[in-house]
C-alpha positions in Angstrom: -52.7 -78.0 37.2 -50.2 -78.5 40.1 -52.1 -81.8 40.7 -51.8 -83.0 37.4 -47.8 -82.1 37.6 -47.9 -84.3 41.0 -49.4 -87.1 39.4 -46.8 -87.0 36.4 -44.2 -86.6 38.8 -45.1 -89.8 41.1 -45.6 -91.7 37.6 -42.1 -90.4 36.8 -40.7 -91.6 39.8 -42.4 -95.2 40.0 -41.0 -95.6 36.2 -37.6 -94.7 36.9 -37.7 -97.2 40.2 -39.0 -100.0 37.7 -36.2 -99.2 35.5 -33.7 -99.5 38.1 -34.9 -102.3 39.5 -35.1 -104.2 35.9 -31.4 -103.2 35.7 -30.6 -104.7 38.8 -32.1 -107.9 38.2 -30.7 -108.1 34.6 -27.3 -107.8 36.4 -27.6 -110.4 38.9 -29.0 -112.8 36.2 -26.3 -112.0 34.1 -23.5 -112.4 37.0 -25.4 -115.9 38.0 -25.4 -116.9 34.4 -21.5 -116.5 33.8 -21.2 -118.4 37.2 -23.2 -121.5 35.7 -21.2 -121.2 32.6 -17.7 -121.4 34.2 -19.5 -124.7 36.6 -20.3 -125.9 33.0 -16.3 -125.6 31.8 -15.2 -127.1 34.8 -17.7 -130.1 34.9 -16.7 -130.7 30.8 -12.9 -130.6 31.9 -13.2 -133.0 34.7 -15.4 -135.3 32.3 -12.8 -135.1 29.8 -10.2 -136.0 32.2 -12.3 -139.0 33.7 -12.7 -140.2 30.3 -9.0 -140.2 29.5 -8.5 -141.9 33.0 -10.8 -144.6 32.4 -9.5 -145.5 28.9 -6.1 -145.8 30.9 -7.4 -147.9 33.5 -9.4 -149.9 31.3 -6.9 -151.5 29.0 -5.8 -154.9 29.6 -2.2 -154.2 30.0 -2.9 -151.8 32.8 -4.7 -154.4 34.6 -2.1 -157.1 33.7 1.0 -155.0 35.2 -1.5 -154.2 38.5 -2.1 -157.9 38.9 1.5 -158.8 38.6 2.9 -155.8 40.5 0.4 -156.2 43.8 -0.8 -159.6 43.6 2.1 -161.3 42.5 -0.1 -163.1 39.8 1.8 -164.2 36.6 0.7 -165.3 32.8 0.1 -169.4 33.1 2.5 -171.5 31.0 0.9 -172.4 27.8 1.8 -176.2 28.4 -0.4 -176.3 31.8 -3.2 -174.2 30.1 -6.5 -176.4 29.5 -9.1 -175.1 27.4 -12.6 -176.3 28.6 -15.3 -176.4 26.0 -19.0 -177.0 27.5 -21.3 -178.2 24.8 -22.8 -181.1 26.8 -21.2 -183.7 24.7 -19.7 -186.6 26.6 -16.5 -186.9 24.2 -15.3 -183.4 25.4 -15.8 -184.6 29.0 -13.8 -187.7 28.4 -11.3 -185.7 26.7 -11.0 -183.2 29.1 -11.2 -186.1 32.2 -7.9 -187.7 30.9 -6.0 -184.4 29.9 -6.6 -183.9 33.8 -6.2 -187.3 35.1 -10.0 -187.1 36.5 -12.1 -190.4 37.1 -15.5 -190.9 35.8 -18.2 -191.2 39.0 -21.0 -193.3 39.6 -23.3 -190.8 38.2 -21.3 -190.3 34.9 -19.7 -187.1 36.0 -16.1 -186.4 36.1 -14.4 -185.8 39.0 -10.8 -184.0 38.5 -8.1 -184.6 40.7 -5.2 -182.2 40.6 -1.5 -183.5 40.1 1.3 -182.2 42.7 2.5 -180.1 39.3 -0.5 -178.1 38.9 -0.9 -177.3 42.8 2.2 -175.0 42.3 
């Protein structure tokens, strides 16, 4: 009978140790889960902030302001703006050529000469 008691006592100790070990692993995994969830919350917040920043920096008004402030660029006068349509027709080439004081070359291409006003 004592032999049976010793075997049962060893089995009981083995089961108790396995319960303690599994509880310890469960607690460690739960702490790791909480850490990862906190990291996910921070990453989501950072993503939202980056989306807002991207929308703010990508607007045309912001780019125009930065170009004016940092590079000294200005919007050109509409009188000095020429719209070029590249559809391959010779009519648009000749009208464009006359609009900017250009001349035809021997190959039929338009050579553009800038006037003193457009170089300013």
